[in-house]
N, C-alpha and C positions, 0 to 999 in steps of 0.2 A: 456449409456455413463459415464466415469470415467475422473477426472481430479486428478492430486497431488497439493496440495499447495507448494508453493516456498517461501521462506523467507521473510517476511514483508507483504504477501497478506493478505486482507481481502476477506470477503463475496461479496463485490462490486467489486474488482478486478477480482475475479472468474467470477461474472456475466458477465462484460463487455468483458473478454477474451474468454470464450465460449460460450456466448449467444448474444453477440452484444449490449448490453445495461443493466443498472445498476438496471432497472426494474425489470429484472430476478432474482435478489438477493431473492424476496420473494420465488419465485417457488423451488429455489435452498434450500434455509433455510428450507422450510418445507419439502422437499423431503429428508433432511438429518438430520431432527431433530435438528434443529439449530435456535436458535434467530438470528436476521439480524446484532445484535450487538457482538455476539459471537467471542472471539478470536479463530484463527484458529492454527494449529500446522503444521510445517515444515514435509511435508511428508503425512500430513493426505488426504485420499482419499474421494472426493466426487463425487457423482452421480448428473448428470442430463439427461434431456429427450430431444429428436429433438423438440419436442413440445415446449420446455423451450427458444428455440433460437428465439430471436426477430430481429436480424438484421444479415441476412449471411454475407452481405458485410463485415460489421466491423469483424466478424469472420474470415473471409477469409483474410482480410488485415494484421490482427493480426498474424494470422499463417504464411502468406507469408514472412512477415516482421520479425517474430521470438518477438514481441512484448508481453512482460510479466508485466502487470501493478502490480505495487506494490506500496501502498498508505499508509499502517499501518507504522508507523514511531517506530522505536527502542526506549527504554528508555534514551539512551543516546543522540539521536537526539534530544527528547523532551526537555531534560534539559538543552541541548547546547541553544535550541530557548527561554527558560524561562530565561537566566540569563540576568540580568539588564545590561546594559552597561552605564559607567560613561563617560557623554558628555565631560567633559574635557579632559581625558587622554584616552578614548576609552577602557579602562579595563573592565573587567566583575567583578561587585559587587555582592557578594554572602552574605548572613547574616549567614549562616552555611558553614564554610570552610569544615566540613566533607563532603558536599554533592556535594564539588567543581569538575567541571568537564572543560575540555578545551572547550573556547567557541567557537563555530563554526560561522562565519558568514553567514548571509544567502544565500549570494551569490555563496559560496561555496557547499552549499547543493544542490541548483540548479544545479550547475555545475555537482556535483557528481551523482546526482539523474537524471538529466532530459537530459544532453547534451548527455549521452550515447544511450538514447532512441530516442531522437529526432535529431541527428545529421545527 
């Protein structure tokens, strides 16, 4: 069986989506010659076997609801989370202005990333 990697998916996301459990990450990694921490490319095709499926209920629910887990953060999101906030005026404080990115409050990340999935 095959699955195509979507934007911002990591191996744990794939394991959860197609096998119903993150524990399947080890079987999928081995089957595809990957380390469990390897970055995946959008469009990359990964293979898994029916014997890798840990929880058919979870797989069925994800498929029926169209849930596609994505847990890998892009660089912009990570940088936004790492911006220090000045407690007096709430502005982001960066030591190197060449690395400046628009600060993203944590609540907006949750709204953007999770409300769609769990609404």
